[in-house]
C-alpha positions as CSV (number, residue, x, y, z in Angstrom):
1,M,169.7,-101.1,-7.4
2,A,167.3,-98.4,-7.9
3,K,166.8,-95.8,-5.2
4,K,163.4,-95.5,-3.7
5,R,161.8,-92.2,-4.0
6,R,160.3,-90.5,-1.0
7,R,156.9,-89.2,-1.4
8,D,156.6,-85.8,0.3
9,S,153.1,-84.6,0.3
10,G,154.0,-81.5,2.3
11,E,151.4,-82.4,5.0
12,P,152.6,-82.5,8.6
13,E,152.2,-85.8,10.5
14,E,149.4,-86.2,12.9
15,T,150.4,-85.7,16.5
16,Y,148.7,-87.9,19.1
17,E,148.2,-86.6,22.6
18,F,147.1,-89.0,25.4
19,V,144.3,-87.6,27.5
20,P,143.7,-89.7,30.7
21,P,140.1,-90.4,31.6
22,E,138.5,-88.8,34.6
23,F,139.4,-90.4,37.9
24,D,137.0,-90.3,40.8
25,E,139.2,-91.0,43.9
26,K,136.2,-91.2,46.3
27,E,134.5,-93.9,44.2
28,F,137.7,-95.8,43.9
29,L,138.3,-95.7,47.7
30,L,134.7,-96.8,48.4
31,K,135.0,-99.7,46.0
32,D,138.3,-100.8,47.6
33,L,136.8,-100.5,51.2
34,Y,133.7,-102.5,50.2
35,G,135.8,-105.1,48.6
36,T,137.9,-105.5,51.7
37,K,134.8,-105.7,53.9
38,V,133.3,-108.4,51.7
39,L,136.5,-110.3,51.7
40,L,136.5,-110.4,55.5
41,V,132.9,-111.5,55.6
42,A,133.6,-114.3,53.1
43,A,136.6,-115.4,55.1
44,L,134.7,-115.5,58.5
45,L,131.7,-117.2,56.9
46,A,134.0,-119.8,55.3
47,V,135.6,-120.7,58.6
48,V,132.2,-121.1,60.3
49,V,130.8,-123.2,57.4
50,G,134.0,-125.4,57.5
51,I,133.7,-126.0,61.2
52,V,130.0,-126.8,60.9
53,S,130.6,-129.2,58.0
54,A,133.4,-131.0,59.9
55,C,131.1,-131.3,63.0
56,I,128.4,-132.8,60.8
57,Q,130.8,-135.3,59.4
58,L,132.3,-136.2,62.8
59,T,128.8,-137.0,64.2
60,A,127.6,-139.0,61.2
61,E,130.5,-140.1,59.0
62,D,128.2,-141.4,56.2
63,F,126.6,-138.0,55.7
64,W,129.7,-136.0,54.6
65,W,127.7,-134.8,51.6
66,I,125.5,-132.6,53.8
67,G,128.5,-130.4,54.5
68,L,129.2,-130.1,50.8
69,I,125.6,-129.2,50.2
70,L,125.8,-126.6,53.0
71,M,128.9,-125.0,51.3
72,V,127.2,-124.8,47.9
73,L,124.0,-123.3,49.4
74,V,125.9,-120.6,51.2
75,L,127.8,-119.9,48.0
76,I,124.5,-119.6,46.1
77,G,123.1,-117.2,48.7
78,F,126.2,-115.2,49.3
79,K,125.1,-112.1,47.4
80,Q,121.7,-112.1,49.2
81,L,123.5,-112.5,52.5
82,L,125.6,-109.4,51.6
83,T,122.5,-107.4,50.9
84,M,121.0,-108.5,54.2
85,L,124.2,-107.3,55.9
86,K,123.6,-103.8,54.3
87,F,126.4,-104.1,51.7
88,R,125.8,-102.3,48.4
89,A,126.3,-105.0,45.7
90,D,126.4,-102.4,43.0
91,L,129.8,-101.1,44.2
92,L,131.4,-104.6,43.7
93,D,132.7,-105.7,40.4
94,Q,131.9,-109.2,39.1
95,K,135.6,-110.1,39.3
96,I,135.7,-109.3,43.0
97,L,132.6,-111.5,43.7
98,I,134.0,-114.4,41.8
99,G,137.3,-114.1,43.7
100,N,135.4,-114.1,47.0
101,Y,133.4,-117.2,45.9
102,I,136.6,-119.1,45.1
103,L,138.2,-117.9,48.4
104,F,135.1,-119.0,50.3
105,F,135.0,-122.5,48.8
106,F,138.7,-123.3,49.3
107,L,138.9,-121.7,52.7
108,S,135.8,-123.6,54.0
109,L,137.2,-126.8,52.5
110,G,140.5,-126.3,54.1
111,T,139.0,-125.5,57.5
112,W,136.8,-128.6,57.1
113,I,139.9,-130.8,56.5
114,L,141.9,-129.2,59.2
115,V,139.1,-129.7,61.8
116,L,138.7,-133.3,60.8
117,N,142.4,-134.0,61.3
118,L,142.5,-132.5,64.9
């Protein structure tokens, strides 16, 4: 077999140096605190909506869909509710809000089911 020739151009290889981006610790902490506060508001609101939905269904069994509509309406107005409670929505990422929407829906649904089975 033939030997492969090495090409030596005499140029040194490029060296890559990683430079981390600027990190604003204060902004990170503010976003984290706001995310936690919004999570608590979503959880408390979900429990209240679940209890109200269960009470509606217990009083009029044929109107269970009113509780579902109530849950969806609160989900739609959740961001406006946060602005009414003086939360800055610009500090929250879209992923955090979507996570809070999912948490609200399932927690209110679970509370609704739990209250119905008492």
